[in-house]
C-alpha positions in Angstrom: 268.2 -7.6 -117.6 266.3 -9.0 -120.4 263.1 -11.1 -118.6 260.5 -9.6 -116.8 259.8 -12.2 -114.0 256.2 -13.4 -113.5 254.9 -11.8 -117.3 253.2 -15.0 -117.7 251.1 -14.5 -115.2 249.2 -11.2 -116.3 246.4 -10.9 -118.4 246.1 -9.3 -122.4 245.8 -6.3 -120.8 248.9 -6.4 -118.4 246.6 -6.4 -115.2 247.1 -9.7 -112.7 245.6 -12.7 -113.5 242.6 -14.2 -111.2 243.9 -15.1 -107.3 245.7 -18.0 -107.1 244.1 -20.3 -104.9 245.0 -21.8 -101.9 247.5 -24.5 -103.8 249.2 -22.3 -105.1 250.9 -21.0 -101.7 254.1 -21.1 -101.7 254.9 -20.8 -98.0 252.8 -23.7 -96.5 253.0 -27.6 -96.7 250.1 -29.9 -97.7 248.4 -29.4 -94.0 248.8 -25.9 -94.2 251.7 -25.6 -92.4 253.8 -22.6 -92.7 257.1 -23.4 -94.4 260.5 -21.5 -96.0 260.6 -22.1 -99.3 263.3 -24.5 -100.7 265.1 -22.4 -102.8 268.4 -24.6 -102.9 268.0 -26.3 -106.2 267.2 -23.2 -108.5 269.8 -21.2 -110.9 271.3 -18.4 -109.8 269.8 -15.0 -111.4 270.6 -11.5 -111.2 267.6 -9.7 -109.9 265.9 -6.2 -109.9 263.0 -5.4 -107.6 261.7 -1.6 -107.5 258.8 -0.6 -105.4 257.7 2.8 -104.7 255.4 4.6 -101.9 254.3 7.5 -101.0 253.9 9.7 -97.6 251.1 13.0 -97.5 252.3 15.8 -95.5 251.0 19.3 -95.0 252.2 21.7 -97.6 254.0 23.3 -94.7 256.0 20.4 -93.5 257.2 19.4 -96.8 258.7 23.2 -97.5 260.3 22.8 -94.4 261.8 19.3 -95.2 262.8 20.9 -98.6 264.6 23.7 -96.5 266.1 21.7 -94.3 264.5 23.0 -91.5 263.1 19.9 -89.2 264.2 20.2 -85.7 265.3 16.4 -86.0 268.0 16.7 -89.1 267.9 16.2 -92.4 264.5 14.4 -93.1 265.3 12.2 -96.7 269.2 11.7 -95.4 267.9 9.9 -92.6 264.9 8.2 -94.5 267.6 7.0 -97.3 269.8 5.9 -94.8 266.8 3.6 -92.7 265.4 2.5 -96.4 269.0 0.8 -97.0 269.3 -0.2 -93.7 265.8 -2.3 -94.1 266.7 -3.5 -97.2 269.6 -5.5 -95.9 267.6 -6.9 -92.7 264.3 -7.7 -94.4 264.8 -11.3 -93.7 264.9 -10.7 -90.2 261.7 -8.7 -90.3 259.8 -11.3 -92.4 259.7 -14.7 -91.4 260.0 -16.7 -94.2 262.2 -14.7 -96.1 265.5 -15.5 -97.1 268.9 -13.9 -96.4 270.4 -12.4 -100.0 273.2 -11.0 -101.0 272.3 -7.5 -101.7 274.6 -6.1 -104.6 273.0 -2.7 -104.8 270.4 -0.2 -103.4 269.0 2.7 -104.7 266.9 5.6 -103.6 265.4 8.1 -104.8 263.1 10.9 -103.6 260.3 12.9 -105.0 259.1 15.5 -103.4 255.7 17.1 -104.1 253.3 19.7 -102.5 252.0 17.5 -100.1 253.7 14.5 -100.4 257.4 12.7 -100.6 257.5 9.6 -102.9 260.2 7.4 -102.2 261.4 5.0 -104.8 263.6 1.9 -103.8 265.5 -0.6 -106.9 267.2 -3.6 -104.7 269.5 -5.6 -106.8 270.9 -9.2 -106.6 272.5 -12.4 -107.6 270.9 -15.4 -106.0 267.8 -17.8 -106.2 265.4 -15.9 -104.9 263.5 -12.5 -105.9 264.4 -9.4 -104.2 261.2 -7.6 -104.2 260.5 -7.9 -100.0 263.3 -6.2 -99.7 262.4 -3.2 -102.3 259.3 -3.1 -100.2 260.6 -3.2 -96.8 262.7 -0.3 -98.1 260.2 2.1 -99.0 257.8 1.2 -96.2 260.8 2.0 -93.3 261.9 4.8 -95.6 258.6 6.8 -95.2 258.1 5.4 -91.4 261.5 7.2 -91.2 260.0 10.7 -93.0 256.9 9.8 -90.7 258.8 9.8 -87.4 260.8 12.8 -88.3 258.1 14.9 -88.8 255.6 13.9 -86.7 255.7 17.0 -84.4 254.8 19.3 -87.4 252.1 17.1 -87.9 250.5 16.0 -85.0 247.1 18.7 -84.7 246.1 19.7 -81.1 244.7 16.5 -80.2 247.6 14.3 -81.0 246.1 13.0 -84.3 247.6 12.9 -87.9 244.8 14.1 -90.2 246.6 15.2 -93.0 249.3 12.1 -92.6 249.4 9.1 -94.5 251.8 6.4 -96.3 250.0 5.2 -99.6 250.1 3.3 -102.7 253.1 1.2 -101.7 253.7 -1.0 -104.5 256.2 -3.0 -106.6 256.1 -1.7 -110.0 259.1 -3.6 -111.5 260.6 -7.1 -111.3 263.5 -9.0 -113.7 265.8 -11.4 -113.5 267.8 -12.9 -116.0 269.8 -16.2 -115.9 273.6 -15.6 -114.6 275.4 -16.6 -118.0 273.0 -16.6 -120.2 
């Protein structure tokens, strides 16, 4: 895929441009009512979006995940299933998201001393991008990790002082017109 979608909106330093005004909102009409964007006239494109995020955990919990010693089962396998499932059902949970044909989902975990990073890459061929699907995959995958390890992470008061999901972002978004 050769053309990075949205690159024209970046400044010289690669950072995002100034925030768009209310006139640039695509999910509202002239009176401010919410609507789904009509993508019917857009040409089909091969699209790929990659998102990442991490969950911070205690080192003891991370060691238990690596040793497959968490009582609920294989944390990363379960989180991978949750991420893929979420990608396929994004249109059901995000109100103005189109249902798109997912052609591929890749998930990759990176385990550190006190964190697990999840990267989700989504591919589709269609009229709209797949970054929301990639983000949904990351957040659901990380929420699944949290659910699997919450007994180990909980403190004496029932809180989670060392646990947090952070740095969820789209790290790559590309499109290439079909037939070009």
